[in-house]
C-alpha positions as CSV (number, residue, x, y, z in Angstrom):
1,M,-106.8,62.7,33.8
2,K,-110.4,61.9,32.6
3,L,-113.3,62.8,34.9
4,I,-116.3,60.5,34.9
5,K,-119.1,62.1,36.9
6,G,-122.7,61.3,37.7
7,N,-122.9,58.2,35.4
8,M,-123.4,54.6,36.3
9,N,-123.5,53.2,32.7
10,F,-120.0,53.4,31.4
11,T,-117.1,51.0,30.9
12,I,-113.3,51.2,30.7
13,E,-111.9,48.7,28.2
14,E,-108.2,48.8,29.3
15,P,-107.2,46.7,32.4
16,T,-107.3,49.0,35.5
17,A,-106.0,49.3,39.0
18,I,-108.6,51.0,41.3
19,S,-108.7,52.6,44.7
20,F,-111.8,53.5,46.6
21,G,-112.3,56.4,49.0
22,K,-113.9,59.7,49.8
23,F,-110.5,61.3,49.1
24,D,-111.6,64.5,50.9
25,G,-108.4,66.6,50.9
26,L,-106.3,63.8,49.3
27,H,-104.0,63.9,52.3
28,K,-100.8,61.9,53.1
29,G,-102.8,58.9,54.1
30,H,-104.4,58.8,50.7
31,K,-101.0,59.3,49.1
32,F,-99.9,55.8,50.0
33,L,-102.8,54.5,48.0
34,M,-101.8,56.8,45.1
35,Q,-98.3,55.5,45.3
36,L,-99.4,51.9,44.9
37,L,-101.6,52.9,42.0
38,Y,-98.6,54.5,40.4
39,E,-96.7,51.2,40.8
40,E,-99.5,49.4,39.0
41,Q,-99.5,52.1,36.3
42,K,-95.9,51.3,35.6
43,R,-97.0,47.7,35.1
44,G,-99.3,48.9,32.3
45,L,-102.6,49.3,34.1
46,K,-104.8,52.4,33.9
47,T,-105.3,53.9,37.3
48,V,-108.7,54.8,38.7
49,A,-109.7,56.8,41.9
50,F,-113.3,55.9,42.7
51,S,-115.4,58.2,44.9
52,F,-119.0,58.9,45.3
53,Q,-120.4,62.2,44.0
54,T,-122.4,62.6,47.3
55,P,-120.7,61.3,50.5
56,P,-122.7,58.2,51.6
57,N,-123.0,59.4,55.2
58,T,-124.9,62.5,53.9
59,I,-127.8,60.1,52.9
60,V,-127.3,57.1,55.2
61,K,-126.7,59.0,58.4
62,N,-127.9,62.5,57.5
63,A,-124.3,63.6,58.5
64,H,-123.2,66.8,56.8
65,D,-119.5,67.2,57.5
66,R,-118.0,70.2,55.9
67,L,-115.5,69.5,53.2
68,L,-111.7,70.0,53.0
69,T,-112.1,70.1,49.3
70,T,-115.1,71.0,47.3
71,E,-115.8,69.0,44.1
72,E,-113.9,71.6,42.0
73,E,-111.0,71.6,44.4
74,K,-110.9,67.8,44.6
75,I,-110.7,67.6,40.8
76,H,-107.9,70.2,40.9
77,V,-105.9,68.2,43.4
78,F,-106.3,65.0,41.5
79,S,-105.3,66.7,38.3
80,Q,-101.8,67.2,39.8
81,T,-101.4,63.4,40.2
82,H,-100.7,60.5,37.8
83,I,-104.3,59.2,38.0
84,D,-105.8,58.3,34.6
85,Y,-109.5,58.3,35.7
86,L,-111.3,60.1,38.6
87,I,-114.8,58.6,39.0
88,E,-117.5,60.6,40.9
89,Y,-120.1,57.8,41.1
90,P,-123.7,58.7,41.8
91,F,-124.8,57.5,45.3
92,T,-128.4,56.6,44.4
93,E,-131.0,54.6,46.3
94,T,-130.2,51.7,44.1
95,V,-126.5,51.9,44.8
96,M,-127.1,52.3,48.6
97,R,-129.1,49.1,48.7
98,M,-126.9,47.1,46.4
99,P,-125.4,44.0,48.2
100,A,-121.6,44.2,48.5
101,E,-121.0,41.3,46.1
102,D,-123.3,42.8,43.4
103,F,-121.5,46.1,43.7
104,L,-118.1,44.5,43.4
105,D,-119.3,42.4,40.4
106,K,-120.5,45.5,38.5
107,I,-117.4,47.6,39.2
108,V,-114.9,44.8,38.4
109,N,-116.6,43.9,35.2
110,D,-117.5,47.5,34.0
111,L,-114.0,48.9,34.8
112,H,-112.0,45.8,33.8
113,V,-110.4,45.7,37.3
114,K,-107.1,43.7,37.7
115,S,-105.9,45.3,40.9
116,I,-107.7,46.7,44.0
117,I,-105.9,49.0,46.5
118,V,-107.7,49.9,49.7
119,G,-107.2,50.8,53.3
120,N,-107.6,48.1,56.0
121,D,-110.9,49.6,57.2
122,F,-112.5,49.8,53.7
123,R,-116.2,48.9,53.7
124,F,-118.7,48.8,50.9
125,G,-122.1,47.6,49.8
126,F,-125.5,47.6,51.6
127,Q,-125.1,48.4,55.3
128,R,-121.3,48.3,54.8
129,Q,-121.4,44.5,54.7
130,G,-118.4,44.2,52.3
131,D,-114.8,44.4,53.7
132,I,-111.2,43.5,52.9
133,Y,-111.9,39.8,53.8
134,L,-114.7,39.6,51.2
135,L,-112.4,41.3,48.6
136,D,-109.8,38.7,49.4
137,R,-112.2,35.8,49.2
138,L,-113.5,36.9,45.8
139,S,-110.1,37.9,44.3
140,Q,-109.6,34.5,42.6
141,R,-113.1,34.4,41.2
142,Y,-112.7,37.8,39.6
143,G,-109.0,37.6,38.8
144,Y,-107.7,40.8,40.6
145,Q,-104.9,41.3,43.0
146,L,-105.7,42.8,46.3
147,H,-103.4,45.3,48.1
148,V,-104.4,46.4,51.6
149,V,-102.7,49.5,53.1
150,D,-102.4,50.1,56.8
151,K,-103.3,53.5,58.2
152,V,-100.6,56.2,58.2
153,L,-99.9,57.7,61.6
154,F,-98.9,61.2,62.7
155,D,-98.0,61.8,66.3
156,N,-99.6,58.4,67.2
157,Q,-102.9,59.5,65.5
158,E,-104.4,58.1,62.3
159,I,-104.1,60.6,59.5
160,S,-107.7,61.2,58.4
161,S,-109.9,63.9,57.0
162,T,-111.6,64.1,60.4
163,L,-108.3,64.8,62.1
164,I,-107.4,67.5,59.6
165,R,-110.8,69.1,60.0
166,T,-110.3,69.3,63.7
167,L,-106.8,70.8,63.3
168,L,-108.1,73.4,60.8
169,I,-110.9,74.5,63.2
170,Q,-108.1,74.9,65.8
171,N,-106.2,77.1,63.2
172,K,-103.2,74.8,63.2
173,L,-102.4,75.6,59.6
174,K,-98.8,74.3,59.5
175,T,-99.9,70.9,60.8
176,V,-102.7,70.8,58.3
177,E,-100.3,71.6,55.6
178,E,-98.0,68.8,56.8
179,L,-100.7,66.2,56.8
180,L,-102.2,67.3,53.4
181,G,-98.8,67.7,51.7
182,Y,-99.8,71.1,50.4
183,P,-101.1,74.4,51.9
184,Y,-104.9,74.5,52.6
185,F,-106.6,76.4,49.9
186,V,-109.9,77.8,48.6
187,M,-111.0,78.1,45.0
188,G,-113.8,80.2,43.6
189,T,-115.0,82.8,41.1
190,I,-114.0,86.4,41.7
191,E,-117.0,88.6,42.3
192,K,-117.5,92.3,42.7
193,G,-117.7,93.4,46.3
194,K,-118.5,96.7,48.0
195,Q,-115.1,98.0,46.8
196,I,-114.4,99.6,50.2
197,G,-110.9,98.3,50.1
198,R,-110.3,100.3,46.9
199,T,-111.2,103.5,48.8
200,I,-108.5,102.9,51.4
201,G,-105.7,101.8,49.1
202,F,-106.1,98.1,49.4
203,P,-108.3,96.7,46.7
204,T,-109.4,93.1,47.1
205,L,-110.5,90.1,45.1
206,N,-113.6,88.7,46.7
207,I,-115.0,85.1,46.6
208,Y,-117.9,83.7,48.4
209,P,-117.2,80.1,49.6
210,L,-119.7,77.3,49.2
211,Q,-121.6,76.5,52.4
212,D,-120.1,73.0,52.6
213,K,-116.5,74.3,52.4
214,L,-114.7,74.1,55.8
215,L,-112.8,77.3,56.6
216,P,-110.4,78.2,59.4
217,P,-111.4,80.8,62.0
218,D,-112.1,84.3,60.9
219,G,-109.1,86.5,60.5
220,G,-106.2,87.6,58.3
221,Y,-103.9,85.1,56.6
222,A,-100.7,85.4,54.5
223,S,-101.7,83.8,51.2
224,R,-100.5,82.7,47.8
225,I,-102.8,83.4,45.0
226,T,-103.0,81.8,41.5
227,I,-104.8,83.7,38.8
228,K,-104.7,82.8,35.1
229,G,-101.6,80.6,35.6
230,K,-99.6,83.2,37.6
231,R,-98.8,83.1,41.3
232,Y,-98.7,86.1,43.6
233,Y,-98.5,86.7,47.3
234,G,-101.1,88.7,49.3
235,I,-103.1,88.9,52.5
236,T,-106.5,87.3,52.8
237,N,-109.3,88.1,55.3
238,I,-111.9,85.5,56.1
239,G,-115.0,86.7,57.9
240,T,-117.8,89.2,57.8
241,N,-115.7,92.4,57.8
242,P,-117.6,93.9,60.8
243,T,-115.9,97.4,60.5
244,V,-117.9,98.1,57.3
245,S,-120.7,95.6,57.3
246,N,-123.5,94.2,59.5
247,D,-124.0,91.3,57.1
248,A,-123.3,87.9,58.7
249,T,-122.3,86.3,55.3
250,R,-118.7,85.1,55.4
251,V,-116.6,86.3,52.5
252,I,-113.0,85.8,51.5
253,E,-111.3,89.1,50.6
254,T,-107.7,89.0,49.3
255,H,-105.4,92.0,48.7
256,V,-102.9,90.8,46.0
257,F,-99.5,92.5,46.1
258,E,-98.4,94.3,42.9
259,F,-101.6,93.3,41.1
260,H,-103.8,95.7,39.2
261,E,-105.8,93.7,36.6
262,D,-109.6,93.5,36.2
263,V,-110.3,89.8,36.8
264,Y,-114.0,89.7,37.8
265,G,-115.5,86.3,36.7
266,E,-112.1,84.6,36.7
267,N,-111.3,81.5,38.8
268,V,-108.8,82.0,41.6
269,K,-107.0,79.6,43.9
270,I,-106.0,81.1,47.4
271,E,-103.6,79.1,49.5
272,L,-103.6,80.0,53.2
273,L,-100.0,80.0,54.4
274,E,-100.0,81.5,57.9
275,F,-102.4,83.1,60.4
276,V,-101.7,86.8,60.9
277,R,-104.4,88.1,63.2
278,E,-108.0,87.7,64.3
279,E,-110.8,89.6,62.7
280,K,-112.1,92.5,64.8
281,K,-114.3,95.6,64.5
282,Y,-112.4,98.8,64.3
283,D,-113.6,102.2,65.4
284,S,-113.0,103.8,62.0
285,L,-111.9,103.1,58.4
286,D,-108.7,104.9,59.2
287,D,-107.9,102.5,62.0
288,L,-108.7,99.6,59.7
289,K,-106.4,101.0,57.0
290,K,-103.5,101.4,59.5
291,Q,-103.9,97.7,60.6
292,I,-104.1,96.4,57.0
293,H,-100.9,98.4,56.2
294,Q,-99.1,96.7,59.2
295,D,-100.4,93.3,58.1
296,V,-99.2,93.9,54.5
297,E,-95.8,94.9,55.5
298,Q,-95.5,91.9,57.9
299,V,-96.5,89.5,55.2
300,K,-94.3,91.1,52.5
301,K,-91.3,91.0,54.8
302,R,-91.8,87.3,55.5
303,Y,-92.7,86.0,52.1
304,L,-91.4,88.3,49.4
305,T,-87.8,88.1,48.4
306,Q,-86.3,90.4,45.8
307,S,-86.8,87.8,43.1
308,E,-90.5,87.4,44.1
309,K,-91.5,91.1,43.7
310,S,-93.2,90.1,40.4
311,P,-95.6,87.2,39.7
312,T,-94.2,83.7,39.0
313,S,-95.5,81.1,36.6
314,K,-97.6,78.4,38.2
315,R,-95.6,75.3,39.0
């Protein structure tokens, strides 16, 4: 997959099939768009997922929804698909004020578009004046085929990033996983912490999430960790660790089972598999140690089989 980011002045010479969206989380609703793109790819078209680098609502409505996937995570998820190009287009003042037909003209010509695949509520252009009816009306002029996809439902609700955010805040991790098609995860760079876990026998890998990354409620979670292409299981705490700190900064601390490497500065992916317990302040480090020991044994019993005592290669 080729990433094109922050650039308005580029072209793709091969004929393309394109889909537009925020693609936050790349959930099962988006997957229907991806499947149609795949069908077009089999017909010989290059496939393009087109998204704005900055969510338009951030500028137009001053809305700052936290993200299911950061930019790094979004690129990671798309890299697991068949997509040929992921475009993170700059949402500038010029783009914001561009009439719908002008925007379409630029994209279709610059990207050699022969097929457009969108949801039935797709809007584009200045003040969202463009819609599927405009796309249909202009399809003969520009020579592309239009494919409109109905919304995908779950329990009589439209699968959307908004619904998944709500479920995540409610800590319904299994439903979130079902709607995403994969466990909710966090990526980041491993940083050195206060190393208190090391003193009680449970060293941790620490990452500090970006402010716009949506996290589930504070607490302990069974987790699967990918470091340097290897997968491990562990237990992850999200929160402020009130037993040992008065700092209100949220940190993600993960104790990885059977792992003893020095990996500061490495990138890590942490998949949250199951909620274990709420975060609380313990009376002493010894009480905290006892609780972590119980948590570790519980997670090991549930997730580790004899064949999984050692790390597995990333699939």
